[in-house]
C-alpha positions, 0 to 999 in steps of 0.5 A: 560513544564507541562503535560497539556501544552504538551497534548495541543501541541500534540492536536494542532499538530495532528489537523494540520496533520488532516488538511493536510491529508484532503487537500490532499485526501478529494476530492477522496470522490467524486470518483467512484469505479474502476473495479480492485477488487472493484467489488469483494470486494464491488459491487458484494460481497454477504457477505456484503449485509446483517447481516445474520448469514450465511453472518457473518460466511462467512465474518469470514471464506471465502477468497476474491480475494485470501486474508483472511482478515475478519476484512477488509471485516467486515468494508465493511459490515458496509460501505454497511449498511450505504452507500449501493453501493454509493462509497463516503462512502467507500472512506470517510472511507479510508481517515479517516483511513489514517488520523488516521494512520498519527496521530499514526505515529506522536505519535509513532515517538514522543516516539521513537525519542523524537524529535517533528520535526522528528515525525511531519514532518514524519507523515505529509509526510506520510499523503500527499505523492503521493505514498500513493494515491493508498492505500488511494483512491483505495477502495480495498486497505482498508486492508492495511489501516486497518492493518496499524491502528492495527500495528501502535497501537501495536507499540505504545503499545509494543515498549517501554523501559519497557514492562508489561504483560498487554502491551504484552497482548495488543500487541498480541490482536492488532497483531491478529486484524492486521493479520485479516486485512491483512497478511502483519502483519506477519512481525511485531513480528520480528520487536518487536524482533529486538527492544528488542535486539537492543534498550532494550538490552534484552538477546536473549533467553528471547527476543525470548521467548516473541515472541513465541505466536506472532510467532505461530500466524503469522506462522498460518496466513502465512500457511493459506494465502499460501494455498489460493493462487491458481490462477495466473490470473491478474497482471504480471506473467513473473517472476513466473518461475524465479530462486531465484537468478534471483528474488534477482537480480530484487529485488536489482533494485526494492528496489532502484526504491522504494527509488527513488519513495519516493524522486521523485514521478513523474512517478506513475502508478497503475501497473508497468512492471519493466525490468527483463532481460538485467539488469546486470549493474543495478544489479551490481551498485545497489548491490554496492550501497546497500553494501555502505549503509550496511557498513555505517549502520554498522559503526553507529550500536552502536551510532544510534541503531534506524537507524539499527532498521529502516533499518531492519524493512524497509526490513521486511515490504517489504519482503512479496512483494519481490517475494520470495513467488511468487505473480502476481506483482513485484511493486506497490505503495501500498507496500510502505504505511508503509515502507515509514515511515522509509525513511521519518523518516531517512530523517527528522532525517538527516536534524535535525542532520545537522542543529544541527551540523551547529548550534554548529560549525558556526557563529551567521548568519550561525546559524540563517540560519540553524535554519530557515532550518527546517521550509524551509524543512517542507514548501518545502517538504510538498508543493511539495508533496501536489502539486504532490498528487493533480495533480495525484489524478484524475487518480483514479477518475474512471476506464476510467481515471485509465486505460487510464493513465496506458496505456499511460505508458505501452501500450503493457501490456496485463492486462491493455488492458483487464481492459480497454476492461472491462471498455468499455464493462461496458459502453455498447460498446461491439463491441468496447471492442471486437475490443480492445481485438482483437487488443491486441492479435495482439500487446501484447506479452501475455502468454497463460493464458492472450491469453486464457482469452482474447479469452474467453472474445471475444467469450462470447461478440460476442455470446451476440452481435449475440444473441441480433441481432437475437432477434432484427431481430425476433422483426422486423419480427414480427412488419412487419407481424403485419403491 
């Protein structure tokens, strides 16, 4: 096949991916902001309201919601310059970044696997899978999308059999951009090191030496990110005081839940409250299952090094959110934004290898059936994902729909009750908001921080109500006197 024809084929396949992504997510452009970090990142963020030198310095140096992500905040500055407070523009930028990431996934896997079926199906699933809804539709999740652009671009540049000094320089530059978009990028140098050891078969010492500068950059980001995590408000916090062993046990079950979400994404939510006690049997079964997976991978370590690289990369990409460094959440859909690529690629590769084996071992009729299996898998999996995505997408339409859906799943979760009260209060229904928080204090098993926060909100809102009543009575008395 000529080089020109190959490029034409790549353009057509990429265009098909863009169409799929638009079908899945373009309707989100009409959605509103939600009161879950969007207020801090966009609506009340003074840093993005002008291009003054002080604002630009703040964008480069300040943290927003405990995250140092200057390139992400800078992207909001650009959006605000164009769109102001119109949420449609911010949503459109998120969708376009997601489409770009889908094309980058296709190009990366096409190079790594040399298999168009695996590369295209993986990219298509990445684009339309419902687990991506939170990352794409939640404006404040921009940092994951932007970081994904730079990490996938860096992978295309760096993950190759022969690496030049220029490509290494590009890799470091793109890594810096990814780090300045989201701290998750700290896991990428270890992934590159694994590629050099497992795929390029480079000796350990020179392979490690290549990662000294990237490693130092990620260490600096890690130390700075840890220093700004100075609050534990929001999310869930019951696990914050657990021992490391307890956290590992919970992670065993959560990792399987993540895998299940990728194959059966029918019960998604903005927030989860996974079980953390009484899970002995689940931990035992999960540990045995992970051990079996490990043994299977060990057996194919020489024949399928990409599978080993993928499995270790999956663990590395999830490692920052497994609560070895404590964060105020245990599970979120957005944590699977990049790790899902590996699972989808493995599943597509397994289908491809099964079809090839069946074609080589069976008669003509069976071969014809097996040959059509690839098309059936593509149509079936994409149709199922699109259906589920379009069904769940309206949940993120606004704050009311988001928290109503979440409370249907976790009615006793304090943070959800607080967010719903804030939503009601924003509509001007202060009395109803106070009543909701008072009810939450009675019904939810809240910790001291949540109870203190709810009592503070109740006191503030009741004071506002009383002040307005006094003003109204004063006005009525003055009107009565004048009459």
